[in-house]
N, C-alpha and C positions, 0 to 999 in steps of 0.2 A: 419291888425285889423285897425278898426276906434276908436278912442279915449272913444267914447260913450261905444261901447263893450269890448274894454281891462280893464276899470273900473269895468263894469260889472262881468266880467268874473274873476276878481281879488276879488270881492266882492264875490260871489260866491265860489270862494276857500277857503277863510279865513273863510266863514261859515261853511265848509265842514270841515276844520281844527278843527274847535270849538266843531263841533258836533262829531269829531273821539276821542275829547278828549286831544287836543294840549295845550290848554289853555280853563281854567274852570272859572264857573262865579266868578268874582273878580279879576282875572288874568288880569295885563296889556299886552298890546302887545307890540313888540319892536316899537321904534321910528319910525315915517313916512319916516325919513330917511333912516333908516336900512332897513325898509321892501321896498323901492324903489329901494333899491340897489339890494334885494332878489329877486325882480319880474323884475328886469330891465327896471325900468320904470320912468319917470319924477315924483317927488314929488307930483305936482299938480294931476297926475292921482290917486297917493295913498290917496290926498284928498278927491277926491271924491268919492272913495270906501269907506274911512272911513264914510264920509257923509251920503252915502246909506245906509250903517249899523246900523248908530246911529238910521236913520227915520226908520228904522225897528225895532228898539228896541234888536238888537242883541248886539250893544256896547253902551258904554256911555263914557261920558269926554269930554273935552274941547280940541279944536283945538290947544292951546298952552301948555295944560298939557299933553296930551296923551289921549289914549283910553284904555278901560278895558273892558273885555265880561260881558254883562248886566245879572241880574239872569233875570229867564224866566219871561215873561210878566203874568200877572193875569190872569187866564183863566176865563171867563164869560160865563154864563149859560143862553140860550135863550129859554124859556118856551111859549112864546107867540109873534109871529111874525106881531100882527096886534097892540101889546101895543104901547102906546106912550113912546117915547125916555126921560129917566129922565135927560140926561144930554145936553150940548152945541151941536147944528149942525149949519151947514152953506149950504144954498141953493146956490147951484154953476151954474144952467142952468134952464130955464124956457121956452126955444124956443119948438113951437111948432114942432111936426113930423109928417112924414105921415106913416101910418099905414103899417107895413111889414105883410107879410102872416103869421107871428106866433103870432103879435101882434092882427092883424084882427080876426083870431081862435080866442083866448084867451078873446076878447071883444066882438066878435061876431058882427063885423061890417065888413065893404068893404075893401078889400086891396086897399091902397092909400088914406083913409079917414084920414083928416086932425086931428090928437089927440093932445090935450095940455098934456104937459110934465113937468117933475120936478123932477130935480138931487140934492140930499141933501148928505151932508157928515156928519155922526152922530161921534161926537167927545166922547173919555172916559174922566174922571176927570181931567186927565192930560193934555188932549189937542192934544190926538193922535189919530187919524183917525180908527176908530173901525167899521166901517160899512157904506157901500154905498148904497144907494136907490135911484133907478130910477122909478118914476110911471108916468102911462099912462091912460087918459081916455077921454071920447069924450064930447064936449060940456061943463055945468055947472057940478062943483064937487059936483056928488051927495051923501046923506049919504047911509049906508050900514049896514046891520042888522047882517053880518055873513061873513065867508071867508073861503077860502080852501087854501092849502101850497103844493107845491111841492118840495120836497128837493133833489140837486143834486151837483155834484162840476163840475168845468169850470175854463180853465185857464185865468189869467186875462190878459187883454189887456193893452196896452201902457199906457194909460188915467188911468184905474184902478189900476194898477202897482203903478204909479204915486202919487196918492194919498194916497194910503196904505203903501207908502215906502215901496213897495217888488217889485221882479225881475218880469220883463214881464214873463208870462206862469206859473208862480207860482199856484198849485191848491188852489182853494179858494171854499168854501159854496155857493152856488148860490139857494135863494130861489125862487119860482115864487109865489108869494102871488096875488091872484084875490079876490078882495071883492065883495058881492053878495048884492041886494036888496031882499026884502021879499018875492018876487018871485022866488028867486034864479037865476036873472038873473045877468051877470056882469057889474057892475060899473066903475071898476077900476082895473087896473093889476100894479103889481110892481117887480121888479128884486132888491132882496137883496143879496149884495156881503158881506159877511163876511169871515176875515182871517182865516184860519183854526188852525194856532196857538194861537188863541186868545179867539176861541169860543169853548163851549160844545153845541150843539142842543138838547134839550130834548122837543117833542111837545107832546101836550096831551091836552083834554079838551075844544079844539077848540068848538067855539059856532057854 
């Protein structure tokens, strides 16, 4: 088993043990050295597992003081998928893309058409990643007067998992938001990826 797979497996096992009640919020975990012996791995592997669990919000603590089980993250409610984000965000990619069959259908453009693209990571007040938004449009960005949303779930890929501090293939909400002009034609489409442990989705009153 590769080192990457090993620390991710250990992180998943620790998360399962926490879920089962072996450790509760506020409980300190055994030292990194003790857990390395328990899992029969190098302490560096345990450091990586702990770092991953800190990024997910499951553990808190400092590397020299140990780690403890974090209290559950605040659940936020999303009621408007088109609302401005009230906190900070970071644009992570602006490279153009060719329209896949799915994007071509969503934007009513030919397959392979060049699309403008923007990937944005939206952060919560504590600086932790709260949502990933990838948007596509053709030509210049045009104003819209309404939008439609489809809500589903999808497993996180490696890039999304790394940004959100979660394990690959963790299920997340996937919202497909398509902005429309006054004639009802699509002018922009986006995927909004929301961690299921941090969000409650309640949609209504869309324009």
